[in-house]
ZABANU-961757 format. One record per residue (C-alpha): x, y negated, z; residue number from 1. Coordinates in nm, 3 decimals, padded with zeros to 5 digits. Example, Ala and Ser with C-alpha at 12.3 -4.5 7.8 and 13.67 -1.06 7.14 Angstrom:
2
REC      px      py      pz num
REC  01.230  00.450  00.780   1
REC  01.367  00.106  00.714   2
This chain:
492
REC      px      py      pz num
REC -01.618  00.656 -01.594   1
REC -01.298  00.770 -01.426   2
REC -01.308  01.041 -01.159   3
REC -01.053  00.983 -00.885   4
REC -00.882  01.276 -00.715   5
REC -00.662  01.245 -00.405   6
REC -00.286  01.269 -00.438   7
REC -00.145  01.525 -00.424   8
REC -00.381  01.771 -00.594   9
REC -00.356  02.101 -00.779  10
REC -00.554  02.095 -01.103  11
REC -00.629  02.414 -01.292  12
REC -00.732  02.380 -01.657  13
REC -00.985  02.636 -01.778  14
REC -01.058  02.687 -02.147  15
REC -00.973  02.886 -02.461  16
REC -00.691  02.802 -02.696  17
REC -00.752  02.489 -02.907  18
REC -01.005  02.360 -02.651  19
REC -00.796  02.046 -02.598  20
REC -00.638  02.125 -02.259  21
REC -00.282  02.030 -02.349  22
REC -00.385  01.707 -02.520  23
REC -00.606  01.611 -02.226  24
REC -00.332  01.687 -01.973  25
REC -00.080  01.473 -02.163  26
REC -00.326  01.182 -02.169  27
REC -00.381  01.186 -01.793  28
REC -00.061  01.313 -01.632  29
REC  00.315  01.273 -01.653  30
REC  00.501  01.548 -01.837  31
REC  00.676  01.669 -01.522  32
REC  00.339  01.722 -01.350  33
REC  00.218  01.972 -01.611  34
REC  00.314  02.340 -01.591  35
REC  00.226  02.508 -01.920  36
REC  00.261  02.875 -02.010  37
REC  00.309  02.778 -02.374  38
REC  00.604  02.557 -02.282  39
REC  00.748  02.822 -02.052  40
REC  00.714  03.092 -02.320  41
REC  00.912  02.866 -02.548  42
REC  01.179  02.827 -02.283  43
REC  01.195  03.198 -02.198  44
REC  01.148  03.330 -02.551  45
REC  01.144  03.233 -02.915  46
REC  00.860  02.981 -02.901  47
REC  00.523  02.895 -02.745  48
REC  00.355  03.187 -02.927  49
REC  00.609  03.449 -02.813  50
REC  00.379  03.691 -02.629  51
REC  00.673  03.908 -02.528  52
REC  00.786  03.620 -02.306  53
REC  00.444  03.604 -02.137  54
REC  00.544  03.787 -01.819  55
REC  00.855  03.575 -01.774  56
REC  00.654  03.260 -01.844  57
REC  00.398  03.341 -01.573  58
REC  00.673  03.433 -01.325  59
REC  00.834  03.095 -01.389  60
REC  00.497  02.922 -01.362  61
REC  00.424  03.076 -01.023  62
REC  00.768  02.981 -00.890  63
REC  00.726  02.622 -01.009  64
REC  00.377  02.597 -00.862  65
REC  00.502  02.728 -00.527  66
REC  00.783  02.475 -00.515  67
REC  00.557  02.183 -00.607  68
REC  00.299  02.289 -00.349  69
REC  00.574  02.307 -00.087  70
REC  00.685  01.953 -00.170  71
REC  00.332  01.812 -00.195  72
REC  00.348  01.718 -00.563  73
REC  00.049  01.687 -00.793  74
REC  00.052  01.978 -01.037  75
REC -00.154  02.059 -01.346  76
REC -00.165  02.426 -01.451  77
REC -00.216  02.449 -01.825  78
REC -00.316  02.809 -01.904  79
REC -00.633  02.975 -02.029  80
REC -00.741  02.988 -01.663  81
REC -00.922  03.315 -01.730  82
REC -00.742  03.539 -01.479  83
REC -00.957  03.562 -01.166  84
REC -00.676  03.693 -00.945  85
REC -00.446  03.409 -01.044  86
REC -00.718  03.150 -00.985  87
REC -00.786  03.297 -00.642  88
REC -00.414  03.288 -00.561  89
REC -00.382  02.924 -00.669  90
REC -00.680  02.827 -00.455  91
REC -00.542  03.008 -00.150  92
REC -00.189  02.873 -00.185  93
REC -00.310  02.520 -00.247  94
REC -00.526  02.518  00.063  95
REC -00.243  02.669  00.269  96
REC -00.040  02.366  00.160  97
REC -00.327  02.136  00.273  98
REC -00.378  02.029 -00.087  99
REC -00.716  02.014 -00.265 100
REC -00.752  02.221 -00.580 101
REC -00.978  02.138 -00.873 102
REC -01.083  02.325 -01.185 103
REC -01.132  02.128 -01.507 104
REC -01.349  02.324 -01.752 105
REC -01.324  02.261 -02.125 106
REC -01.651  02.344 -02.299 107
REC -01.533  02.271 -02.651 108
REC -01.772  02.421 -02.911 109
REC -01.638  02.738 -03.070 110
REC -01.655  02.602 -03.424 111
REC -01.450  02.297 -03.321 112
REC -01.187  02.517 -03.154 113
REC -01.174  02.733 -03.467 114
REC -01.121  02.424 -03.681 115
REC -00.838  02.302 -03.461 116
REC -00.686  02.649 -03.453 117
REC -00.687  02.667 -03.832 118
REC -00.480  02.348 -03.847 119
REC -00.206  02.489 -03.628 120
REC  00.127  02.584 -03.780 121
REC  00.076  02.936 -03.643 122
REC -00.295  02.984 -03.576 123
REC -00.427  03.259 -03.351 124
REC -00.616  03.542 -03.522 125
REC -00.986  03.458 -03.526 126
REC -01.066  03.776 -03.333 127
REC -00.828  03.678 -03.052 128
REC -00.985  03.334 -03.023 129
REC -01.329  03.495 -03.019 130
REC -01.229  03.719 -02.728 131
REC -01.102  03.415 -02.541 132
REC -01.441  03.245 -02.579 133
REC -01.619  03.555 -02.449 134
REC -01.389  03.563 -02.148 135
REC -01.429  03.188 -02.098 136
REC -01.807  03.215 -02.076 137
REC -01.772  03.471 -01.796 138
REC -01.512  03.254 -01.621 139
REC -01.738  02.949 -01.620 140
REC -02.008  03.148 -01.441 141
REC -01.762  03.276 -01.179 142
REC -01.555  02.972 -01.079 143
REC -01.837  02.783 -00.910 144
REC -01.820  03.031 -00.621 145
REC -01.443  03.078 -00.603 146
REC -01.348  02.804 -00.356 147
REC -01.235  02.517 -00.576 148
REC -01.286  02.184 -00.401 149
REC -01.471  02.078 -00.713 150
REC -01.529  02.207 -01.064 151
REC -01.513  01.929 -01.320 152
REC -01.587  01.922 -01.687 153
REC -01.344  01.759 -01.929 154
REC -01.349  01.388 -01.838 155
REC -01.116  01.099 -01.756 156
REC -00.946  01.158 -01.419 157
REC -00.678  00.989 -01.212 158
REC -00.494  01.117 -00.909 159
REC -00.471  00.825 -00.667 160
REC -00.353  00.752 -00.313 161
REC -00.599  00.913 -00.067 162
REC -00.701  00.582  00.091 163
REC -00.859  00.475 -00.237 164
REC -01.066  00.795 -00.250 165
REC -01.200  00.726  00.098 166
REC -01.301  00.372  00.017 167
REC -01.459  00.480 -00.313 168
REC -01.681  00.719 -00.119 169
REC -01.775  00.469  00.150 170
REC -01.810  00.140 -00.037 171
REC -02.118  00.043 -00.236 172
REC -02.065 -00.130 -00.567 173
REC -02.225 -00.451 -00.441 174
REC -02.016 -00.466 -00.125 175
REC -01.715 -00.689 -00.192 176
REC -01.507 -00.873  00.063 177
REC -01.693 -01.203  00.034 178
REC -01.477 -01.480  00.177 179
REC -01.173 -01.254  00.220 180
REC -00.846 -01.443  00.193 181
REC -00.488 -01.334  00.129 182
REC -00.135 -01.413  00.232 183
REC  00.196 -01.298  00.086 184
REC  00.498 -01.198  00.295 185
REC  00.849 -01.192  00.153 186
REC  01.022 -00.917  00.349 187
REC  01.295 -00.813  00.109 188
REC  01.531 -01.005 -00.117 189
REC  01.737 -00.730 -00.285 190
REC  01.619 -00.821 -00.635 191
REC  01.816 -00.774 -00.957 192
REC  02.036 -01.062 -01.064 193
REC  02.322 -01.259 -00.922 194
REC  02.303 -01.385 -00.565 195
REC  02.338 -01.737 -00.699 196
REC  01.999 -01.688 -00.866 197
REC  01.820 -01.584 -00.549 198
REC  01.716 -01.930 -00.435 199
REC  01.558 -02.001 -00.773 200
REC  01.381 -01.663 -00.765 201
REC  01.239 -01.732 -00.419 202
REC  01.110 -02.070 -00.526 203
REC  00.954 -01.928 -00.842 204
REC  00.776 -01.656 -00.642 205
REC  00.635 -01.918 -00.408 206
REC  00.500 -02.114 -00.702 207
REC  00.345 -01.804 -00.856 208
REC  00.186 -01.711 -00.523 209
REC  00.032 -02.055 -00.487 210
REC -00.104 -02.042 -00.842 211
REC -00.245 -01.693 -00.781 212
REC -00.462 -01.814 -00.493 213
REC -00.270 -01.686 -00.192 214
REC -00.367 -01.897  00.109 215
REC -00.038 -01.857  00.293 216
REC  00.321 -01.748  00.243 217
REC  00.522 -01.578  00.518 218
REC  00.874 -01.457  00.584 219
REC  00.998 -01.224  00.855 220
REC  01.182 -01.375  01.151 221
REC  01.478 -01.138  01.150 222
REC  01.847 -01.198  01.108 223
REC  01.924 -00.870  00.936 224
REC  01.698 -00.629  00.751 225
REC  01.486 -00.403  00.971 226
REC  01.503 -00.021  00.933 227
REC  01.141  00.022  00.823 228
REC  01.198 -00.206  00.522 229
REC  01.555 -00.157  00.401 230
REC  01.924 -00.147  00.486 231
REC  02.061 -00.377  00.753 232
REC  02.327 -00.525  00.525 233
REC  02.074 -00.655  00.271 234
REC  02.035 -01.031  00.230 235
REC  01.800 -01.172  00.496 236
REC  01.772 -01.552  00.477 237
REC  01.700 -01.729  00.805 238
REC  01.326 -01.771  00.834 239
REC  01.265 -02.139  00.905 240
REC  01.541 -02.259  00.672 241
REC  01.370 -02.058  00.400 242
REC  01.025 -02.193  00.485 243
REC  01.152 -02.551  00.472 244
REC  01.306 -02.477  00.133 245
REC  00.977 -02.331  00.008 246
REC  00.786 -02.637  00.125 247
REC  00.961 -02.826 -00.152 248
REC  00.846 -02.577 -00.418 249
REC  00.480 -02.579 -00.317 250
REC  00.203 -02.821 -00.239 251
REC -00.097 -02.633 -00.099 252
REC  00.005 -02.290  00.029 253
REC  00.050 -02.260  00.406 254
REC  00.387 -02.150  00.546 255
REC  00.484 -01.941  00.847 256
REC  00.703 -01.674  01.004 257
REC  00.541 -01.337  01.063 258
REC  00.631 -01.350  01.341 259
REC  00.889 -01.553  01.533 260
REC  01.045 -01.348  01.812 261
REC  00.994 -01.538  02.135 262
REC  01.339 -01.438  02.262 263
REC  01.536 -01.574  01.967 264
REC  01.505 -01.943  02.057 265
REC  01.424 -02.166  02.347 266
REC  01.042 -02.192  02.330 267
REC  01.042 -02.572  02.309 268
REC  01.305 -02.557  02.036 269
REC  01.079 -02.318  01.841 270
REC  00.794 -02.563  01.883 271
REC  01.012 -02.846  01.753 272
REC  01.109 -02.638  01.447 273
REC  00.745 -02.557  01.366 274
REC  00.640 -02.919  01.415 275
REC  00.914 -03.034  01.177 276
REC  00.804 -02.779  00.918 277
REC  00.449 -02.910  00.950 278
REC  00.570 -03.269  00.913 279
REC  00.783 -03.200  00.606 280
REC  00.523 -02.977  00.435 281
REC  00.239 -03.224  00.478 282
REC  00.054 -03.024  00.742 283
REC  00.090 -02.669  00.611 284
REC  00.266 -02.489  00.896 285
REC  00.138 -02.179  01.070 286
REC  00.301 -02.067  01.394 287
REC  00.343 -01.692  01.407 288
REC  00.486 -01.560  01.733 289
REC  00.541 -01.228  01.905 290
REC  00.715 -01.064  02.200 291
REC  01.009 -00.937  01.985 292
REC  01.110 -00.572  01.966 293
REC  01.442 -00.527  01.784 294
REC  01.685 -00.457  02.067 295
REC  01.970 -00.366  01.829 296
REC  01.938 -00.702  01.656 297
REC  01.953 -00.883  01.990 298
REC  02.265 -00.695  02.093 299
REC  02.431 -00.756  01.755 300
REC  02.383 -01.133  01.787 301
REC  02.457 -01.157  02.156 302
REC  02.104 -01.239  02.270 303
REC  01.967 -01.103  02.592 304
REC  01.691 -00.847  02.541 305
REC  01.478 -00.877  02.855 306
REC  01.246 -00.612  02.993 307
REC  00.906 -00.584  02.828 308
REC  00.729 -00.754  03.119 309
REC  00.963 -01.054  03.098 310
REC  00.915 -01.086  02.722 311
REC  00.537 -01.088  02.764 312
REC  00.567 -01.349  03.039 313
REC  00.777 -01.561  02.804 314
REC  00.523 -01.511  02.524 315
REC  00.239 -01.625  02.749 316
REC  00.438 -01.927  02.864 317
REC  00.510 -02.021  02.503 318
REC  00.145 -01.987  02.402 319
REC  00.047 -02.220  02.687 320
REC  00.331 -02.466  02.625 321
REC  00.316 -02.521  02.248 322
REC -00.012 -02.719  02.239 323
REC  00.131 -02.944  02.513 324
REC  00.451 -03.001  02.314 325
REC  00.256 -03.084  02.000 326
REC  00.007 -03.304  02.183 327
REC  00.014 -03.650  02.331 328
REC  00.235 -03.768  02.609 329
REC  00.538 -03.594  02.758 330
REC  00.412 -03.349  03.019 331
REC  00.628 -03.114  03.220 332
REC  00.569 -02.741  03.208 333
REC  00.617 -02.481  03.480 334
REC  00.539 -02.131  03.353 335
REC  00.608 -01.778  03.467 336
REC  00.966 -01.772  03.334 337
REC  01.002 -02.093  03.134 338
REC  01.013 -02.448  03.265 339
REC  01.057 -02.784  03.092 340
REC  01.076 -03.128  03.251 341
REC  00.953 -03.337  02.958 342
REC  00.783 -03.198  02.646 343
REC  00.851 -03.460  02.379 344
REC  00.814 -03.385  02.008 345
REC  00.865 -03.654  01.746 346
REC  00.773 -03.654  01.467 347
REC  00.449 -03.499  01.578 348
REC  00.284 -03.239  01.356 349
REC  00.062 -03.363  01.076 350
REC -00.210 -03.119  01.179 351
REC -00.413 -03.198  01.486 352
REC -00.379 -02.830  01.573 353
REC -00.119 -02.595  01.428 354
REC -00.277 -02.249  01.407 355
REC -00.103 -01.993  01.630 356
REC -00.097 -01.629  01.520 357
REC  00.019 -01.356  01.756 358
REC  00.167 -01.046  01.595 359
REC  00.117 -00.699  01.736 360
REC -00.160 -00.457  01.820 361
REC -00.096 -00.380  02.186 362
REC -00.437 -00.332  02.338 363
REC -00.364 -00.411  02.701 364
REC -00.137 -00.717  02.675 365
REC -00.100 -00.848  02.321 366
REC -00.467 -00.861  02.229 367
REC -00.550 -01.002  02.571 368
REC -00.311 -01.291  02.505 369
REC -00.473 -01.340  02.165 370
REC -00.815 -01.366  02.329 371
REC -00.689 -01.622  02.578 372
REC -00.462 -01.844  02.370 373
REC -00.430 -01.770  01.997 374
REC -00.612 -01.866  01.681 375
REC -00.532 -01.542  01.499 376
REC -00.382 -01.197  01.542 377
REC -00.203 -00.966  01.302 378
REC -00.260 -00.592  01.325 379
REC -00.156 -00.283  01.132 380
REC -00.319  00.034  01.005 381
REC -00.604  00.156  00.789 382
REC -00.956  00.008  00.813 383
REC -01.060  00.251  01.088 384
REC -00.763  00.152  01.302 385
REC -00.826 -00.217  01.237 386
REC -01.190 -00.172  01.334 387
REC -01.082 -00.025  01.667 388
REC -00.841 -00.314  01.733 389
REC -01.117 -00.563  01.657 390
REC -01.340 -00.390  01.913 391
REC -01.064 -00.413  02.173 392
REC -01.008 -00.781  02.095 393
REC -01.380 -00.853  02.123 394
REC -01.387 -00.689  02.467 395
REC -01.102 -00.913  02.582 396
REC -01.290 -01.215  02.446 397
REC -01.594 -01.119  02.652 398
REC -01.374 -01.089  02.959 399
REC -01.234 -01.442  02.916 400
REC -01.567 -01.584  02.795 401
REC -01.443 -01.675  02.448 402
REC -01.630 -01.646  02.121 403
REC -01.445 -01.381  01.912 404
REC -01.549 -01.565  01.595 405
REC -01.296 -01.833  01.691 406
REC -01.014 -01.584  01.626 407
REC -00.908 -01.481  01.278 408
REC -00.816 -01.114  01.249 409
REC -00.545 -01.059  00.990 410
REC -00.375 -00.735  00.894 411
REC -00.050 -00.649  00.721 412
REC -00.013 -00.394  00.443 413
REC  00.188 -00.308  00.133 414
REC  00.043 -00.346 -00.217 415
REC  00.140 -00.247 -00.569 416
REC -00.124 -00.326 -00.832 417
REC -00.157 -00.289 -01.208 418
REC -00.423 -00.329 -01.474 419
REC -00.428  00.034 -01.592 420
REC -00.307  00.378 -01.483 421
REC -00.023  00.398 -01.735 422
REC  00.117  00.062 -01.627 423
REC  00.078  00.158 -01.263 424
REC  00.267  00.484 -01.313 425
REC  00.546  00.300 -01.495 426
REC  00.570  00.048 -01.212 427
REC  00.578  00.318 -00.942 428
REC  00.846  00.509 -01.132 429
REC  01.048  00.188 -01.154 430
REC  01.021  00.116 -00.783 431
REC  01.037  00.452 -00.609 432
REC  01.363  00.595 -00.485 433
REC  01.536  00.881 -00.658 434
REC  01.415  01.135 -00.400 435
REC  01.076  00.978 -00.332 436
REC  00.773  01.136 -00.497 437
REC  00.510  00.938 -00.682 438
REC  00.256  01.063 -00.427 439
REC  00.451  00.946 -00.121 440
REC  00.542  00.610 -00.270 441
REC  00.186  00.542 -00.385 442
REC  00.042  00.635 -00.047 443
REC  00.287  00.422  00.154 444
REC  00.254  00.119 -00.073 445
REC -00.114  00.132 -00.169 446
REC -00.031  00.165 -00.537 447
REC -00.358  00.126 -00.729 448
REC -00.560 -00.061 -00.986 449
REC -00.728 -00.396 -00.924 450
REC -01.064 -00.225 -00.865 451
REC -00.903  00.015 -00.618 452
REC -00.774 -00.277 -00.415 453
REC -01.100 -00.469 -00.426 454
REC -01.266 -00.168 -00.263 455
REC -00.988 -00.124 -00.010 456
REC -00.984 -00.487  00.102 457
REC -01.362 -00.487  00.116 458
REC -01.329 -00.204  00.368 459
REC -01.083 -00.413  00.572 460
REC -01.330 -00.701  00.567 461
REC -01.605 -00.471  00.694 462
REC -01.370 -00.353  00.967 463
REC -01.340 -00.712  01.087 464
REC -01.020 -00.838  00.921 465
REC -01.100 -01.151  00.723 466
REC -00.744 -01.209  00.599 467
REC -00.496 -00.967  00.440 468
REC -00.123 -01.037  00.437 469
REC  00.047 -00.822  00.174 470
REC  00.405 -00.720  00.113 471
REC  00.472 -00.651 -00.254 472
REC  00.773 -00.432 -00.340 473
REC  00.747 -00.557 -00.700 474
REC  00.697 -00.923 -00.613 475
REC  00.996 -01.024 -00.826 476
REC  00.864 -00.848 -01.138 477
REC  00.656 -01.009 -01.409 478
REC  00.282 -00.956 -01.371 479
REC  00.290 -00.831 -01.010 480
REC  00.153 -01.138 -00.835 481
REC -00.080 -01.202 -01.127 482
REC -00.241 -00.859 -01.079 483
REC -00.310 -00.942 -00.715 484
REC -00.460 -01.271 -00.832 485
REC -00.740 -01.067 -00.987 486
REC -00.798 -00.895 -00.651 487
REC -00.806 -01.232 -00.478 488
REC -01.054 -01.370 -00.730 489
REC -01.281 -01.067 -00.691 490
REC -01.266 -01.078 -00.311 491
REC -01.365 -01.439 -00.246 492
């Protein structure tokens, strides 16, 4: 059974020579995360057994530990762990850096340590090893009261993104997200390969997503990349052209923009586009819509960026108008800021009702509009934040006398998944930027194992979100979507 520790953590190994500390550390952590006095003695002296280099080795160790604590990097200290003053200093400095600190005690039997020691190229004198065991026994009795966040015995451990620790503590093994569904959003297209290959890559991803069990596939409605995702000069295909293209590569997965900015198009024109997508896809269109926010993008393309109040008026008008456009007859429409003389839309949508999703978490306006007009909302944040948004939405539903169960709560998050810790670490190292730590990347992108994600999405389901839309930084890589398929299968 694996013990999960939150990233970043400071981990102090405690045990005599030949107890297995170095082997254990190498099995569970990357080489750059381990600070070993043996290795530092070799660097500062003639080899790992050079006792004359001991002072220099510990000076180097303390400097490295300080720097890694300052930067919030997981660190494993591989020493005997028998010096009480050093342990106390590590505990104090770790907590000052707001980082938990753990001791891992190695209770290897003395005869086993002696056997291993005898097989070394340069074994320690038996008397020295005996003294280490005597000191170790005293250390074990002392460390329980020294302030470590936990004292562990030698066992499998993994340092994981903190959100997975929280859900592990709160979720019961039998509590899975029964009925939880998933969508995939393609938000970045800067994949390896020639640009001429991109269309084929996009189509292949859509096919893999459909086979994996994703219910819907989304793209962002932006005309250049947004700052929170990438660089503005990256490729950003136009949303509805891309969705129409993907309709030809798929047969069951639903298609939508997350979400269409209400200021980018005449509202009736947007409705016509969505209706055409529904017609050509055989009734698989979703209509995602929001008040728009990217002022710089508007200015770059020459669009007016109205005041917030005007944009919300336009959003409300559009939410009222779209069902009329998609319905029977040719009614006129006279809204707050948008008017139309004759709402005609042929071909009509295949669906009797195209689901409308409103993006955004604004508690006063956005969620009120959801309660009044929409079929779904899309919110952000961890399960606690989602739970709060659901409570706000439910209050708006009470105010307008609508059953909140009629509204699907979806949330948006990043995901990187793998089958085992080694594969996950390799994937994170492949994806993270040169100056981005494993800890930061894993936290921001929910990098975890399949079981980690099953627990996390179960927590979202308990918070009231029945549908998760995920962005996958590794979506173009082999095995990425297939790993999420296991999460989908375990969550339905």
